[in-house]
HTML snippet that shows the backbone in 3Dmol.js (N, CA, C, O; Angstrom):
<script src="https://3Dmol.org/build/3Dmol-min.js"></script>
<div id="view" style="width:600px;height:400px;position:relative"></div>
<script>
const pdb = `
ATOM      1  N   MET A   1       0.913  -1.225   0.090  1.00  0.00           N
ATOM      2  CA  MET A   1       0.018   0.040   0.004  1.00  0.00           C
ATOM      3  C   MET A   1       0.881   1.198  -0.082  1.00  0.00           C
ATOM      4  O   MET A   1       1.815   1.236  -0.882  1.00  0.00           O
ATOM      5  N   ASN A   2       0.570   2.267   0.813  1.00  0.00           N
ATOM      6  CA  ASN A   2       1.307   3.544   0.874  1.00  0.00           C
ATOM      7  C   ASN A   2       2.215   3.361   2.047  1.00  0.00           C
ATOM      8  O   ASN A   2       1.760   3.301   3.189  1.00  0.00           O
ATOM      9  N   ASP A   3       3.470   3.272   1.789  1.00  0.00           N
ATOM     10  CA  ASP A   3       4.562   3.271   2.698  1.00  0.00           C
ATOM     11  C   ASP A   3       4.979   4.671   3.348  1.00  0.00           C
ATOM     12  O   ASP A   3       5.647   4.727   4.381  1.00  0.00           O
ATOM     13  N   ASP A   4       4.559   5.714   2.704  1.00  0.00           N
ATOM     14  CA  ASP A   4       4.942   6.966   3.286  1.00  0.00           C
ATOM     15  C   ASP A   4       3.994   7.311   4.574  1.00  0.00           C
ATOM     16  O   ASP A   4       4.456   7.879   5.563  1.00  0.00           O
ATOM     17  N   LEU A   5       2.585   6.903   4.467  1.00  0.00           N
ATOM     18  CA  LEU A   5       1.795   7.202   5.672  1.00  0.00           C
ATOM     19  C   LEU A   5       2.061   6.154   6.784  1.00  0.00           C
ATOM     20  O   LEU A   5       1.899   6.454   7.967  1.00  0.00           O
ATOM     21  N   ALA A   6       2.474   4.916   6.393  1.00  0.00           N
ATOM     22  CA  ALA A   6       2.874   4.013   7.457  1.00  0.00           C
ATOM     23  C   ALA A   6       3.976   4.490   8.195  1.00  0.00           C
ATOM     24  O   ALA A   6       3.949   4.384   9.421  1.00  0.00           O
ATOM     25  N   SER A   7       5.023   5.043   7.578  1.00  0.00           N
ATOM     26  CA  SER A   7       6.118   5.549   8.366  1.00  0.00           C
ATOM     27  C   SER A   7       6.012   6.506   9.263  1.00  0.00           C
ATOM     28  O   SER A   7       6.736   6.660  10.247  1.00  0.00           O
ATOM     29  N   GLN A   8       4.894   7.313   8.853  1.00  0.00           N
ATOM     30  CA  GLN A   8       4.598   8.635   9.741  1.00  0.00           C
ATOM     31  C   GLN A   8       3.765   8.278  10.882  1.00  0.00           C
ATOM     32  O   GLN A   8       3.698   9.075  11.817  1.00  0.00           O
ATOM     33  N   ALA A   9       3.148   7.225  10.923  1.00  0.00           N
ATOM     34  CA  ALA A   9       2.259   6.763  12.011  1.00  0.00           C
ATOM     35  C   ALA A   9       3.040   6.473  13.259  1.00  0.00           C
ATOM     36  O   ALA A   9       4.153   5.955  13.170  1.00  0.00           O
ATOM     37  N   ALA A  10       2.479   6.800  14.488  1.00  0.00           N
ATOM     38  CA  ALA A  10       3.218   6.738  15.777  1.00  0.00           C
ATOM     39  C   ALA A  10       3.097   5.300  16.147  1.00  0.00           C
ATOM     40  O   ALA A  10       2.031   4.702  16.005  1.00  0.00           O
ATOM     41  N   ASP A  11       4.219   4.707  16.641  1.00  0.00           N
ATOM     42  CA  ASP A  11       4.458   3.416  17.071  1.00  0.00           C
ATOM     43  C   ASP A  11       3.538   3.065  18.323  1.00  0.00           C
ATOM     44  O   ASP A  11       3.810   3.716  19.332  1.00  0.00           O
ATOM     45  N   PRO A  12       2.605   2.243  18.421  1.00  0.00           N
ATOM     46  CA  PRO A  12       1.613   1.999  19.513  1.00  0.00           C
ATOM     47  C   PRO A  12       2.480   1.474  20.847  1.00  0.00           C
ATOM     48  O   PRO A  12       2.030   1.564  21.989  1.00  0.00           O
ATOM     49  N   SER A  13       3.747   0.932  20.538  1.00  0.00           N
ATOM     50  CA  SER A  13       4.535   0.568  21.654  1.00  0.00           C
ATOM     51  C   SER A  13       5.133   1.766  22.448  1.00  0.00           C
ATOM     52  O   SER A  13       5.444   1.593  23.627  1.00  0.00           O
ATOM     53  N   LEU A  14       5.313   3.018  21.825  1.00  0.00           N
ATOM     54  CA  LEU A  14       5.859   3.969  22.488  1.00  0.00           C
ATOM     55  C   LEU A  14       4.876   4.763  23.284  1.00  0.00           C
ATOM     56  O   LEU A  14       3.708   4.962  22.948  1.00  0.00           O
ATOM     57  N   PRO A  15       5.491   5.223  24.436  1.00  0.00           N
ATOM     58  CA  PRO A  15       4.630   5.984  25.320  1.00  0.00           C
ATOM     59  C   PRO A  15       3.883   7.200  24.556  1.00  0.00           C
ATOM     60  O   PRO A  15       4.278   7.617  23.467  1.00  0.00           O
ATOM     61  N   SER A  16       2.849   7.685  25.187  1.00  0.00           N
ATOM     62  CA  SER A  16       2.117   8.829  24.453  1.00  0.00           C
ATOM     63  C   SER A  16       2.934  10.094  24.347  1.00  0.00           C
ATOM     64  O   SER A  16       3.615  10.536  25.272  1.00  0.00           O
ATOM     65  N   GLY A  17       2.826  10.605  23.243  1.00  0.00           N
ATOM     66  CA  GLY A  17       3.661  11.910  23.109  1.00  0.00           C
ATOM     67  C   GLY A  17       4.971  11.681  22.222  1.00  0.00           C
ATOM     68  O   GLY A  17       5.556  12.580  21.618  1.00  0.00           O
ATOM     69  N   VAL A  18       5.330  10.360  22.240  1.00  0.00           N
ATOM     70  CA  VAL A  18       6.574  10.028  21.655  1.00  0.00           C
ATOM     71  C   VAL A  18       6.382   9.579  20.052  1.00  0.00           C
ATOM     72  O   VAL A  18       5.776   8.544  19.774  1.00  0.00           O
ATOM     73  N   GLY A  19       6.861  10.309  19.190  1.00  0.00           N
ATOM     74  CA  GLY A  19       6.795   9.835  17.683  1.00  0.00           C
ATOM     75  C   GLY A  19       5.538  10.713  17.120  1.00  0.00           C
ATOM     76  O   GLY A  19       5.141  10.518  15.971  1.00  0.00           O
ATOM     77  N   GLU A  20       4.968  11.614  17.904  1.00  0.00           N
ATOM     78  CA  GLU A  20       3.936  12.440  17.317  1.00  0.00           C
ATOM     79  C   GLU A  20       4.565  13.613  16.444  1.00  0.00           C
ATOM     80  O   GLU A  20       5.581  14.202  16.812  1.00  0.00           O
ATOM     81  N   THR A  21       3.937  13.893  15.337  1.00  0.00           N
ATOM     82  CA  THR A  21       4.255  15.192  14.623  1.00  0.00           C
ATOM     83  C   THR A  21       3.835  16.383  15.352  1.00  0.00           C
ATOM     84  O   THR A  21       3.103  16.357  16.341  1.00  0.00           O
ATOM     85  N   ALA A  22       4.406  17.582  14.738  1.00  0.00           N
ATOM     86  CA  ALA A  22       4.096  18.845  15.481  1.00  0.00           C
ATOM     87  C   ALA A  22       2.744  19.222  15.293  1.00  0.00           C
ATOM     88  O   ALA A  22       2.213  19.980  16.105  1.00  0.00           O
ATOM     89  N   ALA A  23       2.013  18.700  14.135  1.00  0.00           N
ATOM     90  CA  ALA A  23       0.496  18.989  14.064  1.00  0.00           C
ATOM     91  C   ALA A  23      -0.213  18.106  15.098  1.00  0.00           C
ATOM     92  O   ALA A  23      -1.270  18.544  15.550  1.00  0.00           O
ATOM     93  N   ASP A  24       0.164  17.109  15.460  1.00  0.00           N
ATOM     94  CA  ASP A  24      -0.683  16.297  16.434  1.00  0.00           C
ATOM     95  C   ASP A  24      -0.452  16.824  17.941  1.00  0.00           C
ATOM     96  O   ASP A  24      -1.348  16.775  18.784  1.00  0.00           O
ATOM     97  N   SER A  25       0.765  17.303  18.180  1.00  0.00           N
ATOM     98  CA  SER A  25       0.939  17.899  19.433  1.00  0.00           C
ATOM     99  C   SER A  25       0.649  19.455  19.791  1.00  0.00           C
ATOM    100  O   SER A  25       1.114  20.069  20.751  1.00  0.00           O
ATOM    101  N   GLN A  26      -0.146  19.899  18.885  1.00  0.00           N
ATOM    102  CA  GLN A  26      -0.563  21.196  18.951  1.00  0.00           C
ATOM    103  C   GLN A  26      -1.800  21.412  19.891  1.00  0.00           C
ATOM    104  O   GLN A  26      -1.950  22.462  20.515  1.00  0.00           O
ATOM    105  N   GLY A  27      -2.702  20.330  19.962  1.00  0.00           N
ATOM    106  CA  GLY A  27      -3.785  20.280  20.775  1.00  0.00           C
ATOM    107  C   GLY A  27      -4.896  21.222  20.376  1.00  0.00           C
ATOM    108  O   GLY A  27      -5.068  21.442  19.177  1.00  0.00           O
ATOM    109  N   CYS A  28      -5.598  21.747  21.206  1.00  0.00           N
ATOM    110  CA  CYS A  28      -6.749  22.602  20.851  1.00  0.00           C
ATOM    111  C   CYS A  28      -6.437  23.996  21.177  1.00  0.00           C
ATOM    112  O   CYS A  28      -7.354  24.806  21.045  1.00  0.00           O
ATOM    113  N   LEU A  29      -5.217  24.437  21.607  1.00  0.00           N
ATOM    114  CA  LEU A  29      -5.002  25.765  21.893  1.00  0.00           C
ATOM    115  C   LEU A  29      -5.223  26.729  20.647  1.00  0.00           C
ATOM    116  O   LEU A  29      -5.444  27.927  20.824  1.00  0.00           O
ATOM    117  N   PHE A  30      -5.157  26.183  19.433  1.00  0.00           N
ATOM    118  CA  PHE A  30      -5.182  27.031  18.368  1.00  0.00           C
ATOM    119  C   PHE A  30      -6.355  27.628  18.280  1.00  0.00           C
ATOM    120  O   PHE A  30      -6.359  28.721  17.713  1.00  0.00           O
ATOM    121  N   ALA A  31      -7.494  27.155  18.744  1.00  0.00           N
ATOM    122  CA  ALA A  31      -8.986  27.559  18.790  1.00  0.00           C
ATOM    123  C   ALA A  31      -8.901  29.051  19.518  1.00  0.00           C
ATOM    124  O   ALA A  31      -9.547  30.010  19.094  1.00  0.00           O
ATOM    125  N   LEU A  32      -8.044  29.117  20.638  1.00  0.00           N
ATOM    126  CA  LEU A  32      -8.124  30.331  21.488  1.00  0.00           C
ATOM    127  C   LEU A  32      -7.605  31.448  20.727  1.00  0.00           C
ATOM    128  O   LEU A  32      -7.868  32.576  21.143  1.00  0.00           O
ATOM    129  N   SER A  33      -6.840  31.302  19.573  1.00  0.00           N
ATOM    130  CA  SER A  33      -6.204  32.278  19.000  1.00  0.00           C
ATOM    131  C   SER A  33      -7.253  32.884  17.814  1.00  0.00           C
ATOM    132  O   SER A  33      -6.856  33.860  17.177  1.00  0.00           O
ATOM    133  N   GLN A  34      -8.439  32.379  17.543  1.00  0.00           N
ATOM    134  CA  GLN A  34      -9.289  32.837  16.601  1.00  0.00           C
ATOM    135  C   GLN A  34     -10.098  34.102  17.088  1.00  0.00           C
ATOM    136  O   GLN A  34     -10.753  34.072  18.130  1.00  0.00           O
ATOM    137  N   PRO A  35     -10.017  35.229  16.265  1.00  0.00           N
ATOM    138  CA  PRO A  35     -10.470  36.606  16.781  1.00  0.00           C
ATOM    139  C   PRO A  35     -12.100  36.417  17.083  1.00  0.00           C
ATOM    140  O   PRO A  35     -12.479  36.943  18.129  1.00  0.00           O
ATOM    141  N   PRO A  36     -12.941  35.838  16.415  1.00  0.00           N
ATOM    142  CA  PRO A  36     -14.340  35.884  16.858  1.00  0.00           C
ATOM    143  C   PRO A  36     -14.464  35.232  18.178  1.00  0.00           C
ATOM    144  O   PRO A  36     -15.224  35.774  18.980  1.00  0.00           O
ATOM    145  N   LEU A  37     -13.818  34.117  18.550  1.00  0.00           N
ATOM    146  CA  LEU A  37     -13.833  33.445  19.749  1.00  0.00           C
ATOM    147  C   LEU A  37     -13.487  34.533  20.869  1.00  0.00           C
ATOM    148  O   LEU A  37     -14.286  34.867  21.743  1.00  0.00           O
ATOM    149  N   MET A  38     -12.272  35.010  20.739  1.00  0.00           N
ATOM    150  CA  MET A  38     -11.842  35.922  21.595  1.00  0.00           C
ATOM    151  C   MET A  38     -12.685  37.280  21.802  1.00  0.00           C
ATOM    152  O   MET A  38     -12.664  37.836  22.900  1.00  0.00           O
ATOM    153  N   LEU A  39     -13.304  37.714  20.905  1.00  0.00           N
ATOM    154  CA  LEU A  39     -14.295  38.760  20.763  1.00  0.00           C
ATOM    155  C   LEU A  39     -15.506  38.273  21.726  1.00  0.00           C
ATOM    156  O   LEU A  39     -15.926  39.020  22.609  1.00  0.00           O
ATOM    157  N   PHE A  40     -15.967  37.163  21.540  1.00  0.00           N
ATOM    158  CA  PHE A  40     -17.239  36.508  22.239  1.00  0.00           C
ATOM    159  C   PHE A  40     -16.700  36.484  23.691  1.00  0.00           C
ATOM    160  O   PHE A  40     -17.376  37.062  24.542  1.00  0.00           O
ATOM    161  N   LEU A  41     -15.656  35.930  24.025  1.00  0.00           N
ATOM    162  CA  LEU A  41     -15.196  35.780  25.437  1.00  0.00           C
ATOM    163  C   LEU A  41     -15.020  36.958  26.042  1.00  0.00           C
ATOM    164  O   LEU A  41     -15.359  37.032  27.223  1.00  0.00           O
ATOM    165  N   ALA A  42     -14.486  38.071  25.413  1.00  0.00           N
ATOM    166  CA  ALA A  42     -14.426  39.439  25.904  1.00  0.00           C
ATOM    167  C   ALA A  42     -15.754  40.077  26.334  1.00  0.00           C
ATOM    168  O   ALA A  42     -15.917  40.704  27.380  1.00  0.00           O
ATOM    169  N   VAL A  43     -16.657  39.845  25.423  1.00  0.00           N
ATOM    170  CA  VAL A  43     -18.122  40.374  25.682  1.00  0.00           C
ATOM    171  C   VAL A  43     -18.612  39.674  26.976  1.00  0.00           C
ATOM    172  O   VAL A  43     -19.082  40.323  27.910  1.00  0.00           O
ATOM    173  N   ILE A  44     -18.491  38.401  26.993  1.00  0.00           N
ATOM    174  CA  ILE A  44     -19.044  37.730  28.040  1.00  0.00           C
ATOM    175  C   ILE A  44     -18.288  38.149  29.410  1.00  0.00           C
ATOM    176  O   ILE A  44     -18.912  38.291  30.462  1.00  0.00           O
ATOM    177  N   ALA A  45     -17.082  38.307  29.319  1.00  0.00           N
ATOM    178  CA  ALA A  45     -16.353  38.791  30.545  1.00  0.00           C
ATOM    179  C   ALA A  45     -16.703  40.047  31.029  1.00  0.00           C
ATOM    180  O   ALA A  45     -16.864  40.304  32.222  1.00  0.00           O
ATOM    181  N   ALA A  46     -16.846  40.989  29.917  1.00  0.00           N
ATOM    182  CA  ALA A  46     -17.308  42.399  30.345  1.00  0.00           C
ATOM    183  C   ALA A  46     -18.828  42.392  30.899  1.00  0.00           C
ATOM    184  O   ALA A  46     -19.129  43.128  31.839  1.00  0.00           O
ATOM    185  N   LEU A  47     -19.664  41.643  30.365  1.00  0.00           N
ATOM    186  CA  LEU A  47     -21.045  41.487  30.931  1.00  0.00           C
ATOM    187  C   LEU A  47     -20.866  40.960  32.488  1.00  0.00           C
ATOM    188  O   LEU A  47     -21.385  41.537  33.444  1.00  0.00           O
ATOM    189  N   LEU A  48     -20.162  39.936  32.576  1.00  0.00           N
ATOM    190  CA  LEU A  48     -19.939  39.382  34.029  1.00  0.00           C
ATOM    191  C   LEU A  48     -19.352  40.386  34.936  1.00  0.00           C
ATOM    192  O   LEU A  48     -19.779  40.483  36.086  1.00  0.00           O
ATOM    193  N   LEU A  49     -18.401  41.140  34.498  1.00  0.00           N
ATOM    194  CA  LEU A  49     -17.816  42.218  35.220  1.00  0.00           C
ATOM    195  C   LEU A  49     -18.809  43.265  35.641  1.00  0.00           C
ATOM    196  O   LEU A  49     -18.937  43.604  36.818  1.00  0.00           O
ATOM    197  N   PHE A  50     -19.555  43.802  34.583  1.00  0.00           N
ATOM    198  CA  PHE A  50     -20.526  44.752  34.768  1.00  0.00           C
ATOM    199  C   PHE A  50     -21.590  44.352  35.873  1.00  0.00           C
ATOM    200  O   PHE A  50     -21.908  45.144  36.760  1.00  0.00           O
ATOM    201  N   THR A  51     -22.069  43.201  35.779  1.00  0.00           N
ATOM    202  CA  THR A  51     -23.157  42.527  36.727  1.00  0.00           C
ATOM    203  C   THR A  51     -22.474  42.499  37.986  1.00  0.00           C
ATOM    204  O   THR A  51     -23.145  42.955  38.912  1.00  0.00           O
ATOM    205  N   ALA A  52     -21.262  42.067  38.295  1.00  0.00           N
ATOM    206  CA  ALA A  52     -20.625  41.929  39.417  1.00  0.00           C
ATOM    207  C   ALA A  52     -20.426  43.330  40.060  1.00  0.00           C
ATOM    208  O   ALA A  52     -20.639  43.426  41.269  1.00  0.00           O
ATOM    209  N   LEU A  53     -20.090  44.269  39.456  1.00  0.00           N
ATOM    210  CA  LEU A  53     -19.904  45.625  39.951  1.00  0.00           C
ATOM    211  C   LEU A  53     -21.213  46.187  40.157  1.00  0.00           C
ATOM    212  O   LEU A  53     -21.294  46.931  41.134  1.00  0.00           O
ATOM    213  N   TYR A  54     -22.250  46.016  39.482  1.00  0.00           N
ATOM    214  CA  TYR A  54     -23.571  46.468  39.841  1.00  0.00           C
ATOM    215  C   TYR A  54     -24.189  45.839  41.151  1.00  0.00           C
ATOM    216  O   TYR A  54     -24.944  46.446  41.910  1.00  0.00           O
ATOM    217  N   ASP A  55     -23.798  44.645  41.294  1.00  0.00           N
ATOM    218  CA  ASP A  55     -24.364  43.956  42.580  1.00  0.00           C
ATOM    219  C   ASP A  55     -23.458  44.554  43.852  1.00  0.00           C
ATOM    220  O   ASP A  55     -23.984  44.750  44.948  1.00  0.00           O
ATOM    221  N   LEU A  56     -22.202  44.793  43.627  1.00  0.00           N
ATOM    222  CA  LEU A  56     -21.311  45.289  44.649  1.00  0.00           C
ATOM    223  C   LEU A  56     -21.786  46.745  44.987  1.00  0.00           C
ATOM    224  O   LEU A  56     -22.039  47.082  46.144  1.00  0.00           O
ATOM    225  N   TYR A  57     -21.899  47.628  43.863  1.00  0.00           N
ATOM    226  CA  TYR A  57     -22.052  48.973  44.143  1.00  0.00           C
ATOM    227  C   TYR A  57     -23.417  49.431  43.442  1.00  0.00           C
ATOM    228  O   TYR A  57     -23.396  49.925  42.314  1.00  0.00           O
ATOM    229  N   PRO A  58     -24.520  49.260  44.107  1.00  0.00           N
ATOM    230  CA  PRO A  58     -25.789  49.727  43.399  1.00  0.00           C
ATOM    231  C   PRO A  58     -25.943  51.118  43.211  1.00  0.00           C
ATOM    232  O   PRO A  58     -25.654  51.873  44.138  1.00  0.00           O
ATOM    233  N   TRP A  59     -26.380  51.580  42.082  1.00  0.00           N
ATOM    234  CA  TRP A  59     -26.230  53.035  41.786  1.00  0.00           C
ATOM    235  C   TRP A  59     -27.461  53.652  42.420  1.00  0.00           C
ATOM    236  O   TRP A  59     -27.646  54.868  42.356  1.00  0.00           O
TER     237      TRP A  59
END
`;
const viewer = $3Dmol.createViewer("view");
viewer.addModel(pdb, "pdb");
viewer.setStyle({}, {cartoon: {color: "spectrum"}});
viewer.zoomTo();
viewer.render();
</script>
C-alpha cells in the first residue's frame, strides 16, 4: 500500500507523546487564537464584570 503514511504513524508501543508530529501535538489551543472566539469571550467577561460591579455597588 502506501509506505509513506505507514512510516509517519506513531508506534503503538511507544509512550504517548513520543513519535507524534508537530501537528498532532498542537492540541486545541489553536482555537483560542481565533478573533471571533476572543471577541465573544471578551463580551461575556465584560458582562460578568458589569453585573458583578452592579451587585457590589448599586447605583
